[in-house]
N, C-alpha and C positions, 0 to 999 in steps of 0.2 A: 504493500500500500504506500509505504514511504517513497518507493521508487517512482510511483505515479505522481506524488505530490511535488517532487522536485521540478520536473518540467512544467507542471501547471503553475507553480509559484513563480518560476522564471518567466513564463509567458505573461502572467498578470503584472509582474513588476515592470517588465520592459515595455509592455503596452502603454503604461502611464507616461513613458518618455516620448512617445511618438506624436501626440496631438500638438505639442509645442513646435514641432518641426513642420507641421502642416502636411505631413506625408499621408496620414490616415484620411484626411479630408479629400485629398486628390485621389488616393487609391479607392476611397469609398465609392465614388461615382463609377469608376472603372470596374470595381468589384460587383456592383449591382448589375451592370451591363453584362459582365462575364457570367454571372450566375444565370441571367436570362438566356444568354447565348449558350451556355453549357447545357441547361435543361432542354432548350429547343433542339440543340444538336444531338444530344443523346436520344431524345425521343424519336427524332428523324432517323438516326442511325439504326436504332432498334427495329423500326418499321421497315427500313430498306433492307437490312440484313435478313430479317425474317422473310421478306418478300422474294429477294433474289436467291437466298440460299448461300451456303459457304463458297461454292465454286464461282458463281457470278459476282458475289460480293468481294471475293478475292481479286478478281480482275479489276473491278472498280477501284478497290483500295490500292492496287498496284499502280494503276494509271494515275490516280490522284496523288500518290506519294511522289511519283516522278515529277508531275507538273508542279506540285507545291514546293518541291525542292528547287526546281529551276526558277520558279517564281520568287522564292525567298532569296536565291542567289542574285536575281535580277535587281534586288534592292541595293546591291553592291556593299552590303554591310554598313549602311549609312545611318541606321536608326539611332543608335546611341551616340554616334559622332555628331549627327545633326542636332540632336537634343542638347548635347553638351555645348555646341557652338551657339545655338539659338538661345540658350539659357543665360549666357554671359552678356548678352546684349538685348536690345529690344527686337524680338524675333520677327515682328511684323513691320518694322521700319528699317530693314537691313537689306535693301534690294539686291546688292551683288550676291550675298550669300543665298538668298532664296532663289534667285535666277539660276545660279550654278547648281543648286540642289535639284531644281525642276528639270533642267537639261540632263543632268546625270541620271535622274530617275527614269526619264523617257528613253534615253539611250539604253539603259539597263533592261527595260521592258522589251525593246526591239531585239536586243541580243537574246533575251530569254525565249521570245517567240521563235526566233531562228533556230535556236538549239532544240526546242521541242519538235519543230518541223523536221529537223535532221534525224532526231531519234526515231520518228515514225518510219523512216526508211531502213532502219537497221534490222538485220535478221532476228536478233533477240526479241525486239518489240513485236515482230510478226509472229515469232514462235510462241510468245506468251499470249498472243491474241489481243494486244492492247493498242495496236497501231491506229485503229479507227477512233478509239477514245482519246488518244493523244492528239490526233488531228483537231478534235474539238477543243482540247485543253490548251492548244497553242495560243488561244486568246487570253488565257488566264493572266500572264504577266501584265498585259495592258489593263485588265480589269482590276489589278491591284495598285495602280499608280496613285490612288487616293490616299495611300499611307503618308505621302508628303504632307497633306493637310493635317493628318493625325499628329505627325511630329510637331508641326507648328502649334497646334492647339495644346498639346501636352507641355511643350516648352513655355507657353504663355500661362500655364496653370489653369487651363480651361478644359479640364477632363470631363466636365459635365456634357459638353457638346459631343465629345467622342463617345461617351456612354449612350447618349440618345441615339446616335447613328447606329451603334452596334445593337442596342436593345430593340430597334425597329427592324433592321435588316435581317437579323438572325431568326426571329419568330416567323417572319414572312417566308423566308427560304425553307424553314422547317415545315410550315404548313403546306407549301408547294410539294415538298418531298412526300409528306404523308398522303396528300391527295393523289399523287401519281402512283404511289405504292398501292393504294386501294383500287386504282384503275388498271392494274397489271401492266404497268409501263416497263419498257426494256431498260437495259443498263445505260444506253446512250442518252436517254432522257435525263437520268440522274447526273450524268456528266455535264450536260448543258446547264443543269440547275446549279452546279458548283460554280461555273463561270458567272451565271446570273447573280448569285449571292454576292460574290466579290465586287461585281460591277455596281450593284445597288449600294453596297457599303461605301465604295469610293465616291459615288455620286452624292450620297448624303453627307459624307465628310467634307467634300468640296463645297457643298452648299452651306454647311455649318461654319466654314472658315471665311465665307464671303460677306463681311460687313465692312464698314468704313474704317474700322480700327485694324482689320486684318489684311487689307489689300496692300500689296507692296508694288509700287510702280516699276515697270521694266525700263528704267531710264538709263541704265549703265550697261556697258558691254560685258559679255561673258568672257572672262579671261581664263586660259588654261592654267595659268599660275595660281588661280584661286581654287581650281579643282584638284590640283596635284596634292596639296597638303591634306585635303580631306581623304583622297584615295590612299595616301600613305598610311593614315590612321585607320581607315576602314578596311583596308585589304587584309590585315591579320584577323579582324573580326569576320570578314566574309569567308576567309579560308577556315576559320574556326567554326563558322556556321555550317560549312560543307562537312567538316569533320563531325560535328554534332549530328548532322543528318546520317552520316555513315553509321555511327553507333546507336542511333535511335531508329533508323529506318532500313539499314542494310539487311536486317533480319528478314524483312519481307521478301527481298530479292533472293537472298540465300535460301529461304524456305521454298520459294517458287522453283529455284533451280534444283534443290536437293529432294524436295518432297512433292510439290505440286500446288495448283491454284486453290484446291479445297483447304489445304492447311494454311495457305495465305489468308483465306477468309476467316478461319478459326482464330489465327493470331491477330489479325487486324481488328476483330471484334473485341478482344480483351485489351488491346492497346488503347482503343477508344475509351474504355472504362478506366484504365489505369492512368490516363492523361487528364481525367476530369479535374482532380485537385491541383494540377500543375499550373493552372491559370493564375493562382494567387501570387507565387513569387514573381512571375512576369509583370503582374499588375503593380506590385510593390516596387519593383525596379523602375518601371516606367514613371510611376508617380514620384519616386524618391530621387531619381537622378538629377532633376533640376535643383532640388534642395541640397543634395549632397555636393553638387558642383559649387554652389555658393558657399557652403560650409567649408569645402576644401580650400577655397581661396582665403576665407576669413580665419578658420581654425581647424587645421587638419585633425587634431586630436578629437575635437567634437564630432567631426565627420566619421572617424573610426568608431567612436562610441555608438553613434546612430546606426552605422552599418552592422556592428556586432549585434545590436539589439534586433535588427531586422533578420539577420541570419539565424539567431536563436529562435525567434518566433516562427520563422518559416520552417526550420528543421523540425521542431517538436510538434508543431501543428500537423505537419505531413506525416510524422511518425505515428501519431495517434490514429490518423485516418488510414494509414497503410496497415497497421496491425488489425484494425477492425475489418477492413476489406479482405485481408488475407484469411482471417478466421471464417468468414462467410462467403468465400469465393465460389464454391460449388453451387449452393442454393441461389446465389446472386446471378450467376451465369444462366442457370436453368430457368429462373424466373424471368429474366430480361430477354434472353435470346431463344429460349426453348431447348428441348433435348438434343437437337441437331448440333448445338454448339457446346455440349457438356464436356467434350474432350479437352476444351481449352481452359477449364477451371484451374487446374494445377499451375498452368502458366500464369494465370492472373494472380494467384497467391504469391508467386515469386516476383513478378514484375512490379507489383505495387510497392514492394519494399525498397525500390530504387527512388521513390518519390522524395523522401527527405533529402537525399543527396543531390537530386536534381535541383531542389529548392536552394540548397547550399551553393551549388555551382552558379545558378542564375544570379542570385543576389551578390555573390562575391565578385562577379565579373565587373560590377560597377567600380570596384577598387582599381582594377587593371585599366579601365577607361580613364579614370580620374588621375591616375599616376602615369598615364601615357605609356603603359607597358602592355599594350594589347597583343604584342607578339607572344606573350606567355599564354594568352587565351588559346592561340593556335597550337602551341606546344602541348598543353595539357589535353586538349580535345583530340589532337592527333594520336597521342598515346592511348586514349580511350578508344578511338576508332580502330586502331591496329589491334588492340587487345580484344575488342569485340569480334572482329573478323576471324582472328585466330581461334578464339574460343568457340565461335559458331561452327567452324569447320570440324571441331571435335564433338561438340555437344548436340548439334541438330541431328546428325545421322543416328546418334545413340539414344537421345531423349526426346526427339521431335520438337514441338513448339515449346515445351517446358525447358528444353535445353537452350533455345534462343532467348528465353526470358532470363535464365541464369547467366548467360553471357552478357546480356545488357546490364544486369545488376552489378556484376563484377567490374565491368567497364566504367559504370557511373561512380562507384565508390573510389576507384583509382583516379579517374580524371577530375572529379569535383572536389576531392578531399586530399588524398595521399600525395599526389604528384607535386603539390606546391611545397612540400617539405624538402625537395631535392634541389632547389635552385635558390641561391642567395637572395635574388631580387624578389622572390615570392615567399620567402620563409616568414616574413612579417605577416603576410596574409594567412599563412598556415597557422600561426600563433593566434591570430584573430579568430579563426574558425574554431580552434580549440577552446578559446575563452567563450565563444558562443555556445558550443556544445557542452562544455564542462565549466560552469561559472566559477568554480574554485581554482581553475587552471591559472598558473602564473608562469611567465617566461622572463628571460633576461633581456628581451628586446623591448 
């Protein structure tokens, strides 16, 4: 009993520190929207998975994973960098910066579309049966360009507008999926709906940012010299994001190659459940980064205290959720997906245990951004990606989808926690993590 009281007492005490930093108020709007989005998405996923069955749901999941990965890479890793830069000035009266970001974002979308079109021509895409789906999803990078408006709004402390856009677009998209599932629609229809959801969200975000205080005139030329510093900072984060995809999504591709599309559907179904609680650390990071940036300039010690509190809250909250989900994995899967997905219950019980470490990694990445050490984000995620691939080669043939879940868990623990202990420039961050996880921990740094 006392073991449970320690994390609960830690969470209660550290939560009292956050309102003064304004983080909870900003994260609160995003949290409400993400709760709405999460509920809508899970309801739609359950209906679509039951309707399509493991095999076709596996094809949809595989094509979506490819497109979402390319779409994420098309943002060029700019999200945290743009927020950092826009938070240190007036983000809506800084025309050169906004113009550069806009051009970079559109160029990234064009490159993403081209890459997806090229993938449709590969033998592997044809062999898996996802070429026609990827042909539709080549529009996805353009449908996602509204995230520039989102970065602007968050940097300006206007998370409520982002929340409204998300809370409106997600339920509408979920209702459309539910309706088409009831009408026995094919897998291509649900692929179009994914593109439509992102396009609607981008439109709403763009409209939310268009008022007289948020318009930035295009009066100055776009200089390559302005874009290069942003790319230098964002490139490690972009490569890190690619590595994150490898150890978060490569399982699906390796399962497809080693087992088949049915097993991809089983694994994708439990991944959707395991990722539900992971919206919280991303929300806290997005809401906290502008505030942490200002604290970093005024008082780095205060920034580190705030970040330690965030990591502690994120880790222990996700640990409680993970233990409950692991204990009830089998009845949860059978209740939500039906008996055809029961074989994935063991994998869910393993995969959810990675959630606390994912939260730790997401929140700690802000320290690397603020210290301008984003190259270490790439290093630690590359280690996790390589470890995940190697373990998958051994675990998937022997243990099936449960082996893929175990490989992901081991990779997450290594990449988000242990790896920072082995480099002098990140050892201070490792000690911060220890203080977050073990409040009585003391170090000589």
